[in-house]
C-alpha positions in Angstrom: 114.7 95.0 111.1 113.2 93.3 108.0 111.1 95.5 105.6 107.6 94.6 104.5 107.5 91.4 102.4 104.9 90.2 99.9 104.3 86.5 99.1 102.3 85.9 96.0 100.3 82.7 96.7 97.8 82.2 93.9 96.9 83.8 90.6 93.5 83.3 89.0 93.6 81.2 85.8 91.1 83.4 84.0 92.1 86.9 85.1 95.0 88.7 86.8 93.5 88.4 90.2 96.0 87.3 92.9 95.9 86.1 96.5 98.9 87.0 98.6 100.3 87.7 102.0 101.9 91.0 103.2 104.1 90.6 106.3 104.7 93.7 108.5 106.1 94.1 112.0 102.5 94.5 113.2 101.3 91.3 111.6 100.2 89.7 108.4 97.7 91.0 105.9 96.0 88.4 103.6 95.2 89.9 100.1 93.2 91.1 98.4 92.3 93.3 101.4 90.1 96.4 102.1 91.4 98.9 104.7 88.9 100.9 106.7 89.7 104.6 106.7 90.5 106.0 110.2 91.1 109.6 109.2 91.9 111.1 112.6 93.1 107.8 114.2 89.5 106.6 114.5 87.2 104.9 112.0 84.1 107.0 112.4 81.5 105.5 114.7 83.5 102.2 115.1 85.7 101.2 118.0 89.0 99.4 117.5 87.5 96.3 119.3 84.7 96.2 116.7 87.1 96.6 113.9 89.1 93.6 115.2 86.3 91.3 116.2 83.3 92.1 114.1 84.6 93.8 111.0 87.7 91.5 111.1 89.9 94.3 109.7 93.6 93.5 109.2 94.9 97.0 108.5 93.5 100.5 108.9 94.3 103.9 107.6 95.3 107.2 109.2 95.5 110.6 107.5 98.7 112.6 107.8 97.0 116.0 107.2 94.4 115.5 109.9 96.7 113.9 112.5 99.3 116.6 112.0 96.8 119.3 112.8 95.1 117.4 115.6 96.2 115.9 118.0 99.6 117.0 116.6 103.0 115.4 116.5 103.9 116.3 120.1 101.0 114.3 121.5 101.6 111.3 119.1 105.3 111.1 119.8 104.6 111.3 123.6 102.2 108.4 123.2 104.7 106.3 121.3 103.0 106.7 117.9 99.6 106.1 116.6 99.5 102.4 117.4 100.0 103.1 121.1 97.8 106.2 121.0 94.7 104.5 119.5 95.3 101.0 120.8 95.3 99.4 117.3 98.2 96.8 117.4 97.7 95.6 113.8 99.2 97.3 110.7 98.4 101.0 109.9 98.9 102.8 106.6 99.0 106.6 106.4 98.3 108.6 103.3 100.5 111.6 102.7 97.9 114.2 103.2 98.3 115.2 99.6 94.7 114.5 98.6 93.4 116.6 101.5 95.7 119.5 100.9 94.9 119.6 97.2 91.1 119.5 98.0 91.6 122.8 99.8 91.7 124.5 96.4 90.9 128.0 97.6 93.4 128.1 100.5 96.5 126.4 99.2 99.4 127.2 96.8 101.6 124.7 95.0 105.2 125.4 94.4 108.3 123.3 93.6 109.1 123.4 97.3 105.8 122.0 98.4 102.3 123.1 99.2 101.3 126.0 101.5 97.8 125.6 102.9 95.5 126.9 105.6 94.2 124.7 108.4 90.5 123.9 108.2 90.5 124.1 112.0 91.8 127.5 112.7 93.0 129.0 109.5 96.7 128.8 110.5 99.2 128.5 107.6 101.4 125.4 107.1 103.9 124.1 104.5 104.0 120.5 103.4 107.1 119.6 101.6 108.1 116.0 100.6 110.7 116.1 103.4 108.2 117.4 106.0 105.5 114.8 105.0 108.0 112.0 105.5 109.1 113.4 108.9 105.4 113.7 110.0 104.6 110.1 108.9 107.7 108.9 110.8 106.3 110.6 113.9 102.8 109.1 113.3 104.5 105.7 113.1 102.5 103.9 110.4 103.8 100.6 109.0 103.2 101.8 105.4 103.7 105.5 104.6 102.8 107.2 101.3 104.9 109.5 99.2 103.8 113.1 98.8 102.1 113.6 95.4 99.9 116.0 93.6 96.5 114.4 92.8 95.2 116.2 89.6 91.3 116.6 89.3 89.4 114.1 87.2 89.2 115.2 83.6 92.5 117.1 83.8 93.9 117.9 80.3 97.0 116.3 79.1 99.3 119.2 79.7 98.2 119.6 83.3 98.3 115.9 83.9 101.9 115.7 82.6 103.1 118.7 84.5 101.5 117.4 87.7 103.1 113.9 87.2 106.5 115.4 86.6 106.2 117.4 89.8 105.1 114.3 91.7 108.2 112.4 90.4 110.5 115.2 91.5 108.8 115.1 94.9 109.0 111.3 94.9 112.8 111.4 94.7 112.9 113.9 97.6 110.6 111.6 99.6 112.9 108.7 99.2 116.0 110.7 100.1 114.3 112.0 103.2 113.1 108.5 104.1 116.6 107.0 103.7 118.0 109.9 105.9 115.6 109.2 108.8 115.1 106.4 111.3 112.2 104.3 112.4 111.0 105.9 115.5 109.3 103.3 117.6 111.3 100.1 117.1 109.6 98.6 114.1 110.1 99.0 110.4 108.3 101.6 108.3 107.9 101.2 104.5 107.5 103.9 101.9 105.1 103.3 98.9 105.4 105.6 95.8 102.3 106.6 93.9 101.6 106.3 90.2 100.0 109.4 88.6 99.4 110.6 85.0 95.6 111.3 84.9 93.7 109.3 82.3 96.5 109.1 79.8 98.2 105.7 79.2 101.5 107.0 78.0 101.8 109.2 81.1 100.7 106.3 83.4 103.3 104.0 81.8 106.1 106.6 82.4 104.9 107.0 86.0 104.8 103.2 86.5 108.4 103.0 85.2 109.6 105.8 87.5 107.8 104.3 90.5 108.9 100.8 89.8 112.5 102.0 89.7 112.5 103.3 93.3 113.1 99.9 94.8 110.1 100.2 97.1 108.3 97.4 99.0 105.0 98.2 97.4 103.3 100.5 94.9 100.2 102.7 94.9 98.0 103.8 92.0 96.6 107.3 92.7 94.5 109.8 90.9 91.6 107.5 90.0 88.0 107.6 91.2 88.2 111.4 91.2 85.4 112.1 88.7 86.4 110.1 85.7 83.9 107.6 84.2 84.0 104.1 85.8 85.1 102.5 82.5 88.0 104.9 82.3 89.0 104.1 85.9 89.0 100.3 85.0 91.0 100.8 81.8 93.7 102.9 83.5 93.9 100.6 86.6 94.3 97.6 84.4 97.0 99.4 82.4 98.9 100.4 85.5 98.8 96.8 86.9 100.3 95.6 83.5 103.2 98.0 84.1 103.9 97.5 87.8 106.0 94.6 89.2 104.1 91.5 89.9 106.2 90.6 93.0 105.1 93.8 95.0 101.7 94.6 96.4 99.6 97.1 94.4 97.4 99.5 96.3 94.5 101.3 94.4 93.8 104.4 96.5 90.3 105.6 97.3 88.3 102.9 95.5 85.3 102.3 95.8 82.0 100.4 95.5 81.9 96.7 96.1 81.6 96.1 92.3 84.5 98.5 91.7 86.7 96.4 94.1 85.9 93.1 92.5 86.6 94.5 89.0 89.9 96.0 90.0 90.9 92.7 91.9 90.5 91.0 88.5 93.2 93.4 87.1 95.7 92.5 89.9 95.1 95.0 92.6 95.8 93.8 96.2 94.9 96.6 98.5 91.9 99.1 98.6 90.6 101.8 100.9 87.5 104.0 100.7 85.3 106.1 103.0 82.2 104.8 101.2 81.2 102.0 103.6 81.2 104.3 106.6 80.1 107.5 105.0 77.2 105.8 103.1 76.4 103.8 106.2 76.0 107.0 108.3 73.6 108.1 105.6 71.4 104.9 105.8 72.8 103.1 102.8 73.7 99.4 103.4 75.8 97.2 101.1 74.7 93.6 101.4 75.2 90.2 99.8 71.9 90.7 98.0 72.3 94.3 96.9 72.1 97.9 98.1 69.5 98.9 100.7 68.3 102.4 101.7 67.3 101.6 105.2 65.3 104.9 105.5 62.7 103.5 103.1 59.3 102.6 104.5 59.4 99.2 102.9 61.8 98.1 105.7 59.5 99.3 108.6 58.2 95.8 109.4 61.0 93.7 107.9 62.3 91.7 110.9 65.0 89.8 109.0 68.6 90.4 109.8 70.6 93.1 108.0 72.6 90.3 106.3 72.8 86.8 107.7 75.1 85.8 104.8 78.2 87.5 106.3 80.1 86.7 109.6 79.3 89.8 111.5 77.4 89.9 114.8 75.8 93.3 114.1 74.7 92.1 110.7 73.2 88.8 112.0 71.7 90.1 115.3 69.9 93.3 114.3 66.9 93.6 112.0 66.2 95.9 109.2 63.1 97.2 110.9 65.1 98.0 114.1 67.9 99.8 112.2 65.4 101.9 110.3 63.8 102.8 113.6 67.1 103.9 115.0 67.8 106.1 112.0 64.3 107.6 112.1 64.8 108.3 115.9 68.2 110.0 115.3 69.9 107.4 117.6 73.7 107.4 117.5 73.6 103.5 117.5 72.2 103.6 114.0 75.5 105.2 112.7 77.6 102.6 114.5 75.6 99.5 113.4 75.4 100.6 109.8 79.1 101.4 109.7 80.1 98.1 111.3 77.8 96.2 109.0 79.1 97.9 105.8 82.8 97.4 106.8 82.2 93.8 107.7 80.5 93.3 104.3 83.5 94.8 102.5 85.9 92.6 104.4 83.7 89.6 103.8 83.7 90.4 100.1 87.5 90.6 99.7 87.9 87.4 101.7 85.4 85.6 99.4 87.3 86.9 96.4 90.5 85.5 98.0 88.9 82.1 98.5 87.6 82.1 94.9 91.1 83.0 93.5 92.6 80.1 95.5 89.8 77.8 94.3 90.4 78.9 90.6 86.8 80.2 90.2 87.2 83.9 90.8 86.3 85.3 87.4 83.0 83.4 87.0 82.1 84.2 90.6 82.9 88.0 90.1 80.8 88.1 86.9 77.9 86.5 88.8 78.3 88.7 91.9 78.5 92.2 90.3 74.9 92.4 89.0 73.7 91.2 92.4 75.8 93.7 94.3 74.5 96.6 92.1 70.8 95.6 92.7 68.8 98.3 94.5 66.6 96.4 97.0 
């Protein structure tokens, strides 16, 4: 079975932005792409049909930590993997669970072997090793699986960032050994992406890029950003990493971010993004639109009968009005959470597709510089 392939189709003349195509056994992904986060096998408040038809998602995420705890590997394997379990027949990426485990600061212990942690569900103790995390992701059955890494907190001092990176590299070799020693479970190819770490230090990041690039993977991820560092630092480190990662492989910036963060990082050569922001902020009445950011709770929208955003190809955005969505939020209606989430995700997918079209047309950089102030506007 063929591994994932990446076809670099266009590069912007005035930046490092690229348009490409990732090919997996579950279909093609046109880049740059945003991947909705489906933590427990479900994107919160959004059905798989809405993801496919209204959001126009091409790939979604699942989370190893959460899926391991519930429904558990026995259920997932009996179902034939996550694709069969949740009915999503397009590509899926699973993160390694590292970020979730390390966020359990009071209930986990890091050793050379791995990380011991307590379940947030019932307090039971578990051990994640690089080998175990690969085994779990094999059972989940994602098309793209992530290496187990330590994600140091934003602002970590040099000594900690270096120690953490070196541990991540040792774990990375164990991940690749475990991956090579195990089989695809469900009749299609899985692909392992290593993760660049190194905090906010360019020499560490360059070392990590060199180690990661030497693994012969089908794609690479940039981790440990958007974890509390200033936005300008995130941009600087991301651009530096892109300069030191192979151009012929897709680059995935993990956990980023706002619409303007995404456009800036596309300009550095990032191909793949994920973030909970569109759904989380949507559930809290914040809408991202082609004209700026809306807090739909505000009274100014009470009698605004214009569509949420008629500039994007999304039925929910075109059909429902701001006044109606505000009414749903004020009434505590569950439909409010669904419509806001669908709209925000559709907007993110629209934005990366527009970026792709501008890259192909050769006008991306000028368009990006024009768009960012508009996207940041509070309406």
